[in-house]
Rosetta silent file (secondary structure, phi, psi, omega in degrees, C-alpha in Angstrom):
SEQUENCE: MEAAGAYADAGRSEAACALARRSVDEYPAGGALAEALWRLAGCEALAGGVEGEKRILTRLVREFPSTPAARRAGGRLAAITGRSGGDAPSEAPARSGP
SCORE:     score description
SCORE:     0.000 S_00000001
   1 L     0.000   -9.147  176.738   16.865   19.156  308.322 S_00000001
   2 H   -63.050  -37.646  179.675   18.030   21.949  306.072 S_00000001
   3 H   -65.227  -40.501  178.061   18.551   19.430  303.278 S_00000001
   4 H   -63.245  -39.783  177.087   14.991   18.131  303.673 S_00000001
   5 H   -63.174  -39.856  178.530   13.746   21.710  303.492 S_00000001
   6 H   -64.755  -41.384  176.485   15.739   22.301  300.323 S_00000001
   7 H   -61.175  -45.641 -179.359   14.243   19.176  298.760 S_00000001
   8 H   -62.322  -43.106  178.905   10.743   20.306  299.719 S_00000001
   9 H   -62.824  -29.386  179.902   11.358   23.806  298.326 S_00000001
  10 L   -86.447    4.553  179.192   12.514   22.240  295.063 S_00000001
  11 L    81.583   14.800 -178.951    9.285   20.249  294.804 S_00000001
  12 L  -103.776   66.874 -173.694   10.968   16.963  295.691 S_00000001
  13 H   -64.504  -34.287  178.470    8.645   15.968  298.514 S_00000001
  14 H   -62.783  -41.975  178.465    9.473   12.256  298.314 S_00000001
  15 H   -67.657  -39.346  178.459   13.159   12.991  298.864 S_00000001
  16 H   -63.153  -42.686 -179.681   12.333   15.428  301.675 S_00000001
  17 H   -67.718  -39.851  178.289   10.137   12.833  303.383 S_00000001
  18 H   -62.720  -40.738  179.201   12.750   10.099  303.010 S_00000001
  19 H   -68.825  -38.635  177.413   15.360   12.339  304.598 S_00000001
  20 H   -64.034  -45.172  178.933   13.017   13.298  307.453 S_00000001
  21 H   -60.631  -43.879  179.710   12.232    9.624  308.139 S_00000001
  22 H   -62.464  -41.545  178.939   15.931    8.787  308.088 S_00000001
  23 H   -61.625  -44.059  179.692   16.709   11.614  310.507 S_00000001
  24 H   -65.453  -43.452 -177.588   14.058   10.416  312.963 S_00000001
  25 H   -69.948  -42.285 -171.776   15.152    6.779  312.667 S_00000001
  26 H   -93.125  -19.190 -177.725   18.918    7.279  312.777 S_00000001
  27 L  -130.363   60.778 -174.060   19.243   10.245  315.132 S_00000001
  28 L   -65.563  -15.163  178.762   16.560    9.753  317.812 S_00000001
  29 L  -113.475   10.013 -176.839   18.428   11.935  320.307 S_00000001
  30 L   -69.827  154.231 -179.104   19.612   14.553  317.838 S_00000001
  31 L   -65.170  -21.264 -178.437   19.061   18.238  318.379 S_00000001
  32 L   -97.209   12.696 -175.506   17.018   18.537  315.201 S_00000001
  33 H   -61.759  -39.274  179.905   14.563   15.780  316.124 S_00000001
  34 H   -59.724  -45.911  179.409   11.677   18.185  316.799 S_00000001
  35 H   -67.760  -35.880  177.600   11.991   19.716  313.324 S_00000001
  36 H   -64.815  -40.431  177.411   12.390   16.264  311.758 S_00000001
  37 H   -65.124  -39.838  177.675    9.177   15.126  313.444 S_00000001
  38 H   -59.835  -46.768 -179.983    7.396   18.258  312.214 S_00000001
  39 H   -65.229  -40.589 -179.855    8.494   17.553  308.650 S_00000001
  40 H   -63.758  -38.006  175.925    7.585   13.874  308.979 S_00000001
  41 H   -61.935  -40.123  176.155    4.086   14.818  310.160 S_00000001
  42 H   -62.364  -35.799  177.201    3.768   16.959  307.039 S_00000001
  43 H   -64.927  -41.210  176.487    4.766   13.970  304.948 S_00000001
  44 H   -60.536  -41.868 -179.985    1.997   11.928  306.562 S_00000001
  45 H   -62.745  -43.268  178.566   -0.446   14.724  305.732 S_00000001
  46 H   -61.193  -35.110 -178.876    0.672   14.754  302.097 S_00000001
  47 L   -83.865   -2.837  179.918    0.155   11.009  301.899 S_00000001
  48 L    83.223   14.750 -178.750   -3.314   11.294  303.427 S_00000001
  49 L   -91.571   75.595 -175.804   -2.302    9.585  306.661 S_00000001
  50 H   -61.314  -43.079 -179.463   -4.302   11.658  309.144 S_00000001
  51 H   -64.938  -40.387  176.707   -3.894    9.167  311.998 S_00000001
  52 H   -65.198  -40.248  177.697   -0.152    8.957  311.401 S_00000001
  53 H   -62.010  -47.291  179.722    0.088   12.725  311.265 S_00000001
  54 H   -61.497  -40.373  179.676   -1.814   13.076  314.567 S_00000001
  55 H   -61.707  -45.136 -179.417    0.388   10.436  316.206 S_00000001
  56 H   -68.159  -42.900  178.941    3.599   12.217  315.168 S_00000001
  57 H   -63.023  -40.080  178.453    2.282   15.666  316.123 S_00000001
  58 H   -63.572  -42.628  176.866    1.191   14.372  319.530 S_00000001
  59 H   -60.338  -43.313 -179.569    4.637   12.894  320.097 S_00000001
  60 H   -60.586  -46.626  179.906    6.214   16.196  319.117 S_00000001
  61 H   -64.720  -39.739 -176.918    4.066   18.193  321.551 S_00000001
  62 H   -71.685  -44.310 -173.047    4.651   15.680  324.351 S_00000001
  63 H   -87.845  -23.185 -176.372    8.422   15.225  323.954 S_00000001
  64 L  -134.567   55.359 -170.002    9.466   18.741  322.887 S_00000001
  65 L   -61.928  -24.809 -175.243    6.846   21.082  324.409 S_00000001
  66 L   -97.947   10.623 -178.122    8.949   24.248  324.468 S_00000001
  67 L   -93.487  155.412  174.333   10.097   24.160  320.841 S_00000001
  68 H   -58.676  -36.099  179.181    8.743   26.211  317.950 S_00000001
  69 H   -62.729  -37.995  178.974    7.963   22.925  316.170 S_00000001
  70 H   -67.919  -36.885  177.218    5.766   21.846  319.093 S_00000001
  71 H   -64.829  -41.752  176.437    3.869   25.132  318.985 S_00000001
  72 H   -64.739  -40.048 -179.796    3.215   24.615  315.274 S_00000001
  73 H   -62.687  -40.862  178.188    2.252   21.002  315.986 S_00000001
  74 H   -61.642  -41.337  177.329   -0.254   22.099  318.626 S_00000001
  75 H   -64.968  -41.287  179.051   -1.891   24.456  316.157 S_00000001
  76 H   -66.963  -42.189  176.901   -2.023   21.781  313.489 S_00000001
  77 H   -58.582  -42.988  178.541   -3.488   19.250  315.947 S_00000001
  78 H   -60.621  -40.823 -178.720   -6.175   21.757  316.851 S_00000001
  79 H   -66.965  -41.160 -175.242   -6.987   22.245  313.180 S_00000001
  80 H   -87.009  -15.612  178.902   -7.258   18.563  312.297 S_00000001
  81 H  -103.996  -10.203 -179.579   -9.061   17.461  315.456 S_00000001
  82 L    79.321   12.813  178.105  -11.432   20.406  315.698 S_00000001
  83 L   -87.125  160.090  174.842  -10.225   21.347  319.174 S_00000001
  84 L   -72.572  157.620 -175.661   -9.515   24.864  320.262 S_00000001
  85 L   -57.393  -25.648 -177.780   -5.864   25.875  320.174 S_00000001
  86 L   -86.922  -11.222 -178.696   -5.514   25.632  323.958 S_00000001
  87 L   -77.462  131.443  176.001   -6.766   22.061  324.262 S_00000001
  88 L   -82.648  143.872  175.259   -4.071   19.452  324.711 S_00000001
  89 L   -61.315  150.133 -174.079   -4.496   16.238  322.741 S_00000001
  90 L   -61.167  -25.999 -179.493   -5.821   13.442  324.951 S_00000001
  91 L   -80.131  -14.959 -176.556   -2.573   11.472  324.653 S_00000001
  92 L   -89.356  141.464  177.112   -0.489   14.391  325.890 S_00000001
  93 L   -67.872  145.054  177.607    0.034   14.942  329.602 S_00000001
  94 L   -70.260  140.660  178.844   -1.643   18.011  331.007 S_00000001
  95 L  -103.276  141.628  173.673    0.749   20.808  331.810 S_00000001
  96 L  -110.531  163.087  178.251    0.445   22.955  334.867 S_00000001
  97 L   146.808 -178.108 -176.630    1.926   26.340  335.342 S_00000001
  98 L   -65.864    0.000    0.000    1.198   30.038  335.112 S_00000001
């Protein structure tokens, strides 16, 4: 995902998004999948795909809850859905714990 970040930093968002999509599609069990999903959600946002962005962010929170990307995704979901930061999206399982 470093290459996608470099593309994004250089203003080449289409190339960054294509690389993020490829990473998600071709490496579904890869260690960088959480970050690839985060970037892909950003691509959806850039394209105006709010529903697609919410779907990807929800998947990220559900499948990778303890990652930094999931924490960012939770904050973004709260912002675009109008929920408070502590509310889990309805599609995500409720977590119990301390």
